[in-house]
C-alpha positions in Angstrom: 6.1 32.4 -35.7 6.4 35.9 -37.4 4.0 36.7 -40.2 5.5 38.6 -43.2 4.4 42.2 -43.6 2.9 41.6 -47.0 0.9 38.7 -45.7 -0.5 40.8 -42.9 -1.6 43.5 -45.3 -3.1 41.0 -47.6 -5.1 39.5 -44.6 -6.3 42.9 -43.6 -7.4 43.7 -47.2 -9.2 40.4 -47.4 -10.9 41.0 -44.1 -12.0 44.5 -45.3 -13.3 43.0 -48.5 -15.4 40.5 -46.6 -16.9 43.2 -44.4 -17.6 45.7 -47.2 -18.0 43.6 -50.4 -19.8 46.0 -52.7 -17.6 49.1 -52.4 -14.5 46.8 -52.9 -16.1 45.1 -55.9 -17.2 48.5 -57.4 -13.7 50.0 -57.0 -12.1 46.9 -58.6 -14.5 47.0 -61.5 -13.8 50.7 -62.2 -10.1 50.1 -62.0 -10.3 47.2 -64.4 -12.6 49.2 -66.7 -9.9 51.9 -66.9 -7.3 49.3 -67.7 -9.4 47.7 -70.4 -10.4 51.0 -72.0 -6.8 51.9 -72.2 -6.0 48.5 -73.7 -8.4 49.1 -76.6 -6.3 52.1 -77.7 -3.1 50.0 -78.0 -1.8 48.6 -81.3 1.4 47.1 -82.6 4.0 49.4 -84.1 3.1 50.0 -87.8 -0.5 48.8 -87.3 -3.5 51.0 -87.0 -6.0 50.5 -84.2 -9.5 49.4 -85.2 -12.1 52.1 -86.1 -14.7 50.8 -83.6 -13.2 52.6 -80.5 -16.5 53.0 -78.8 -17.5 49.4 -79.5 -14.4 48.1 -77.7 -15.0 50.3 -74.7 -18.6 49.2 -74.5 -17.6 45.6 -74.6 -15.0 46.0 -71.9 -17.4 48.1 -69.9 -20.0 45.2 -70.0 -17.3 42.7 -69.0 -16.2 44.9 -66.0 -19.8 45.5 -64.9 -20.5 41.8 -65.0 -17.7 41.4 -62.4 -19.9 43.0 -59.8 -21.8 39.7 -59.7 -18.8 37.4 -59.4 -19.6 36.4 -55.8 -23.1 35.0 -56.7 -22.5 33.9 -60.3 -18.8 33.2 -60.9 -19.4 30.9 -63.9 -21.7 33.3 -65.6 -19.3 36.1 -65.1 -16.5 34.1 -66.7 -18.7 33.3 -69.7 -19.7 37.0 -70.2 -16.1 38.3 -69.8 -14.8 35.6 -72.2 -17.5 36.5 -74.8 -16.7 40.2 -74.6 -12.9 39.6 -74.8 -13.2 37.2 -77.7 -15.5 39.6 -79.6 -13.1 42.5 -79.0 -10.1 40.5 -80.3 -12.1 39.3 -83.3 -12.9 43.0 -84.1 -9.2 43.7 -84.4 -8.2 45.0 -81.0 -4.7 44.0 -79.8 -4.7 41.2 -77.2 -2.8 42.6 -74.3 -2.8 42.0 -70.5 -4.8 45.3 -70.2 -7.5 44.0 -72.5 -7.4 40.6 -70.6 -7.8 42.3 -67.2 -11.6 41.6 -66.8 -11.3 38.0 -67.8 -8.2 37.5 -65.6 -10.1 38.9 -62.6 -13.1 36.6 -63.4 -10.9 33.5 -63.6 -9.2 34.4 -60.3 -12.5 34.7 -58.5 -13.8 31.5 -60.2 -10.8 29.6 -58.8 -11.3 31.0 -55.3 -15.1 30.4 -55.1 -15.6 27.1 -56.9 -14.2 23.6 -56.8 -11.2 22.4 -58.7 -13.1 20.6 -61.4 -15.2 23.7 -62.3 -12.1 25.8 -62.4 -10.4 23.3 -64.7 -13.3 23.1 -67.1 -14.0 26.8 -67.4 -10.3 27.7 -67.3 -9.4 25.4 -70.2 -12.5 26.5 -72.2 -11.8 30.1 -71.7 -8.1 29.8 -72.5 -8.8 27.8 -75.7 -11.4 30.4 -76.9 -9.0 33.3 -76.3 -6.1 31.5 -78.0 -8.2 30.7 -81.1 -9.4 34.3 -81.3 -5.8 35.5 -81.0 -4.6 33.1 -83.7 -7.2 34.1 -86.3 -7.3 37.9 -85.4 -5.9 40.3 -88.0 -4.4 42.5 -85.3 -1.9 39.7 -84.4 -0.6 39.1 -87.9 2.7 40.8 -87.1 3.4 38.2 -84.4 4.5 34.6 -84.8 2.1 31.8 -84.1 4.1 30.8 -81.0 3.8 34.3 -79.4 0.1 34.5 -80.2 -0.4 31.2 -78.4 2.0 31.5 -75.4 1.0 35.0 -74.5 -2.7 34.4 -73.8 -2.0 31.0 -72.2 0.5 32.5 -69.7 -1.7 35.5 -68.8 -4.8 33.4 -68.3 -3.0 30.6 -66.3 -1.6 33.2 -63.9 -5.0 34.1 -62.3 -6.0 30.5 -62.2 -2.9 29.5 -60.3 -3.2 32.5 -57.9 -6.9 31.7 -57.3 -6.1 28.1 -56.5 -3.4 29.1 -54.1 -5.9 31.5 -52.4 -8.6 28.8 -52.2 -6.1 26.3 -50.7 -4.9 28.8 -48.2 -8.5 29.6 -47.1 -9.2 25.9 -46.8 -6.1 25.5 -44.7 -7.0 28.3 -42.4 -10.5 26.9 -42.0 -9.0 23.5 -41.2 -6.7 25.1 -38.6 -9.5 27.0 -37.1 -11.7 23.9 -37.0 -8.9 21.9 -35.3 -8.4 24.7 -32.8 -12.1 24.7 -32.0 -12.2 20.9 -31.8 -9.2 20.9 -29.5 -10.9 23.6 -27.3 -14.1 21.6 -27.1 -12.1 18.4 -26.4 -10.1 20.2 -23.7 -13.4 21.3 -22.0 -14.9 17.9 -22.3 -11.8 16.3 -20.8 -11.9 18.8 -18.0 -15.5 18.1 -17.3 -14.8 14.3 -17.4 -12.0 14.7 -15.0 -14.2 16.7 -12.6 -16.9 14.0 -12.9 -14.4 11.2 -12.3 -13.0 13.0 -9.3 -16.5 13.6 -7.8 -17.2 9.9 -8.3 -13.9 9.0 -6.6 -14.6 11.2 -3.6 -18.2 9.9 -3.4 -17.0 6.3 -3.3 -14.3 7.0 -0.8 -16.6 8.9 1.5 -19.3 6.3 1.1 -16.9 3.5 2.0 -15.6 5.3 5.1 -18.8 6.7 6.4 -21.0 3.7 5.6 -18.6 1.2 7.0 -17.8 2.9 10.2 -21.3 4.1 10.9 -22.8 0.7 10.2 -20.3 -0.9 12.6 -20.9 1.8 15.2 -24.6 1.3 14.9 -24.2 -2.5 15.3 -21.9 -2.1 18.2 -24.2 0.4 19.9 -27.2 -1.9 19.4 -25.3 -4.9 20.8 -24.1 -3.0 23.8 -27.6 -1.8 24.5 -28.8 -5.4 24.3 -26.2 -6.7 26.6 -26.0 -3.8 29.0 -27.9 -5.5 31.8 -27.0 -9.1 31.4 -23.3 -8.9 30.4 -21.8 -5.6 31.6 -18.2 -6.8 31.0 -18.8 -7.6 27.3 -20.8 -4.3 27.0 -17.8 -2.4 28.3 -15.5 -4.1 25.8 -17.9 -3.3 22.9 -18.1 0.3 24.0 -14.4 0.5 24.0 -14.4 -0.9 20.4 -17.1 1.6 19.5 -14.7 4.4 20.6 -12.1 2.9 18.3 -14.5 2.6 15.4 -15.6 6.3 15.6 -11.9 7.4 16.0 -11.0 5.4 13.0 -13.8 7.0 11.0 -12.7 10.5 12.1 -9.1 9.7 11.0 -10.1 8.5 7.6 -12.5 11.4 7.1 -9.7 13.8 8.1 -7.3 12.2 5.7 -9.8 12.4 2.8 -10.7 16.0 3.5 -7.0 16.8 3.8 -6.4 15.5 0.3 -9.2 17.7 -1.0 -7.8 20.8 0.7 -4.2 20.4 -0.2 -2.7 22.0 -3.3 0.5 21.3 -5.3 2.6 23.5 -3.1 1.7 22.0 0.2 1.0 18.4 -0.7 4.6 17.4 0.2 4.4 18.9 3.7 1.1 17.3 4.8 1.6 14.1 6.6 -0.7 11.4 5.2 -1.6 8.0 6.5 -0.8 5.0 4.3 -3.8 3.9 2.2 -5.5 0.9 3.7 -4.8 -2.5 2.1 -5.3 -6.2 2.8 -2.7 -6.0 5.5 -5.3 -4.3 7.7 -7.8 -7.2 7.1 -7.3 -8.6 10.7 -8.1 -5.2 12.1 -11.3 -5.1 10.0 -12.2 -8.6 11.1 -11.7 -7.6 14.7 -14.0 -4.6 14.4 -16.7 -6.6 12.7 -16.6 -9.3 15.4 -17.1 -6.6 18.1 -20.3 -5.7 16.2 -21.5 -9.2 16.5 -20.5 -10.5 13.1 -18.1 -13.5 13.1 -15.8 -13.3 10.1 -13.5 -16.1 8.8 -10.8 -15.4 6.3 -9.3 -18.1 4.1 -6.4 -17.7 1.7 -5.7 -20.1 -1.2 -2.6 -20.1 -3.3 0.7 -18.2 -2.7 0.0 -14.6 -1.8 1.4 -12.2 -4.4 2.5 -8.6 -4.0 -0.3 -6.1 -5.0 0.1 -2.7 -6.4 -1.2 0.1 -4.1 -4.2 0.7 -6.2 -5.2 -3.0 -6.3 -4.5 -3.4 -2.6 -6.7 -0.5 -1.8 -9.5 -1.7 -4.1 -9.4 -5.2 -2.6 -9.6 -3.9 0.9 -12.5 -1.5 0.1 -14.5 -4.3 -1.6 -14.1 -6.6 1.4 -14.9 -3.7 3.7 -18.0 -2.8 1.8 -19.1 -6.4 1.5 -18.8 -7.0 5.2 -20.6 -3.7 5.9 -23.5 -4.8 3.7 -23.7 -8.0 5.7 -23.9 -6.0 8.9 -26.5 -3.6 7.5 -28.7 -5.7 5.2 -28.4 -9.3 6.4 -29.5 -11.2 9.6 -26.4 -13.5 9.3 -24.2 -13.9 12.3 -21.2 -15.0 10.2 -19.5 -14.2 7.0 -16.7 -15.8 5.1 -13.9 -14.1 3.1 -12.0 -16.2 0.5 -8.8 -14.8 -1.1 -7.6 -16.9 -4.0 -4.4 -16.1 -5.8 -4.6 -17.7 -9.3 -2.0 -16.7 -11.9 -2.0 -13.0 -12.4 -5.4 -12.4 -10.7 -6.8 -12.2 -7.2 -10.2 -13.7 -6.7 -12.1 -12.4 -3.7 -15.4 -14.0 -2.5 -17.4 -12.7 0.5 -20.4 -14.8 1.4 -23.0 -15.1 4.2 -25.8 -17.5 4.9 -28.4 -15.1 6.4 -31.5 -13.8 4.7 -31.8 -10.1 4.0 -33.5 -7.8 6.4 -37.0 -6.7 5.1 -36.3 -3.0 5.8 -33.1 -3.0 3.8 -34.4 -4.1 0.4 -35.2 -0.6 -0.8 -31.9 1.0 0.4 -29.5 -1.3 -1.3 -27.7 -0.1 -4.4 -24.8 2.4 -3.8 -22.6 -0.1 -2.1 -22.7 -2.7 -4.8 -22.4 0.1 -7.4 -19.3 1.5 -5.8 -17.7 -1.9 -5.5 -18.3 -2.6 -9.2 -16.9 0.8 -10.2 -13.8 0.2 -8.1 -13.2 -3.2 -9.7 -13.8 -1.9 -13.3 -11.5 1.1 -12.7 -8.4 -1.2 -12.4 -9.5 -3.7 -15.1 -11.3 -6.2 -12.8 -14.8 -7.4 -12.7 -17.4 -7.9 -9.9 -20.7 -9.7 -9.5 -23.0 -9.7 -6.5 -26.3 -11.3 -5.8 -28.2 -13.9 -3.8 -26.9 -17.4 -3.5 -29.0 -20.4 -4.6 -28.6 -22.0 -1.2 -29.5 -18.8 0.6 -27.6 -15.7 1.7 -25.6 -13.3 -0.4 -22.3 -13.5 -2.3 -19.9 -10.9 -3.6 -17.3 -12.2 -6.1 -14.6 -10.1 -7.7 -11.6 -10.8 -9.9 -8.8 -8.2 -9.7 -5.5 -8.1 -11.6 -2.4 -8.1 -9.5 -1.4 -4.9 -11.4 -3.9 -2.4 -12.6 -4.5 -2.8 -16.4 -6.6 0.4 -17.0 -5.5 3.2 -14.8 -4.6 3.6 -11.1 -7.5 3.5 -8.8 -8.1 6.4 -6.4 -6.8 6.5 -2.9 -4.7 8.4 -0.6 -1.0 8.1 -1.5 1.3 6.2 0.7 
């Protein structure tokens, strides 16, 4: 949007006045003093100017000098200039725009520096005082009553209107600047929030991948060491499963790091594995069983299609719950219940074994991550000890995310 040339010059002049207020005010006062002094020498055709030439100049000089304090005392300056102008008109000087120059400047600055109510009160009072002085003054006898009334009213309303426009324009520019600053702060806050959310997403994903596979690998290695001498065939099978567990961990870590490294230009050329979902639940159960944990899965209701985000969230919650059983409980079995009810999927993972004493202090991030995942798609999760013993994780997930898509690798 192009700015008019006169508007640009006005902005520069206003900026210079704000940086150097006193020289600008002094130059303005001297210019107005010259105009007012010249105005005291004017008279209507056929009328003689008043004899008190010096008195009029002194009055106008006082009015112009008072303008130097208009920034600090705009109301007082208006009162002084009004008194000097009314006195000059009452002494017989012709009321002209030149004689009104000091009071017009005072009214303009009053309108720009004060509120609307103050401008209205002082403006109306000043205008009425000047009009009354013009009506009763002998120097205006040659003019009709209408001209003696309309002239001062017009000339005094003009600076008030201009001052109001300037004040509104300044308020508008301040509001625009405030909105721009607010938008900049909001943009920075949103960027920081997105960075924080992305860090939390990466932390949850890496925690689920590393904690799950490392816990299973640890359990498989411990079981293999325990059975190495007595049951070598089963030990061989467990070691084979251990190789698959570590390979799966490496694949998922590679996929997660690949997502972090890719950019907008190369994202379409990087082959990515599909994000895990409940379809991989049998594979998860098989890996858990190789680590010595017997897992049973029960499905209630008619299975419904899940969105990719909900499918990933459901899988990660089951995965983390089973990992916690392997890490923190002495149970040999766990039960997973998938219940499709209406528009929600209820998942319950339970075990009957007591917690390991050494795992009490380390628990926390797994449950926290599961709860964050559930909340991110509009679900809810609760986890805690069961009254009859053991531990239970229960979550209710919508079939379609109701807040925003959950994180995960794209299919």
